C-alpha positions in Angstrom: 0.1 0.1 -0.2 0.9 4.1 -0.3 2.9 5.7 2.1 0.6 7.6 2.7 -3.9 7.6 2.9 -4.1 10.1 -0.4 -1.5 7.2 -1.9 -2.9 4.8 -1.7 -6.4 6.2 -2.4 -4.6 6.9 -5.6 -3.7 2.6 -6.0 -6.7 1.4 -4.9 -8.0 4.0 -7.6 -6.1 2.8 -10.3 -6.8 -0.8 -9.5 -10.0 -0.4 -9.9 -9.8 1.1 -13.2 -8.2 -1.6 -15.1 -10.2 -4.3 -13.5 -13.7 -1.8 -15.6 -14.3 -1.5 -18.9 -17.5 0.7 -18.7 -16.0 4.0 -20.8 -18.6 6.8 -17.7 -17.2 4.9 -14.9 -13.3 4.7 -15.9 -13.2 8.6 -16.9 -15.4 8.9 -12.7 -12.3 6.7 -11.9 -9.8 8.7 -13.4 -11.8 12.1 -12.7 -11.1 10.8 -9.0 -7.4 10.4 -9.5 -7.0 13.6 -10.7 -8.9 14.9 -7.6 -6.6 12.9 -5.7 -3.7 14.6 -6.5 -4.6 17.6 -6.1 -5.3 17.2 -2.6 -2.2 15.8 -2.2 -0.9 19.5 -3.5 -2.2 21.0 -2.0 -1.0 19.2 0.7 2.4 19.7 -0.3 2.6 23.1 -0.5 0.7 23.7 3.2 3.7 21.5 4.6 5.9 23.6 3.0 4.0 26.8 4.0 3.6 26.2 7.6 7.9 25.6 7.0 8.4 28.4 6.0 6.1 30.1 8.6 7.2 28.5 11.7 10.9 28.1 13.3 10.7 26.5 16.3 11.9 22.8 15.7 9.5 22.1 18.9 6.5 23.0 17.1 7.5 21.4 13.9 8.1 18.3 16.2 4.6 18.7 17.2 2.8 19.4 14.1 4.3 16.2 13.3 3.2 14.2 15.7 0.0 15.1 15.8 0.0 14.6 12.4 -0.6 17.9 10.6 2.4 17.6 8.2 5.0 15.3 7.2 
């Protein structure tokens, strides 16, 4: 499975896409995978912004421990 929850969701959608022949369902699965990519990009951007804004390593470690950032 994937490294993150979003990676796992993407892998599951990819597997479902490969198992389906219906073009409408394949379109929906492809669209869902694109939305997962958007969320992953936004998550990465947020992590970078937090890294740049917060200088205190203790706060950063607390945010990582709580799962807010990677």
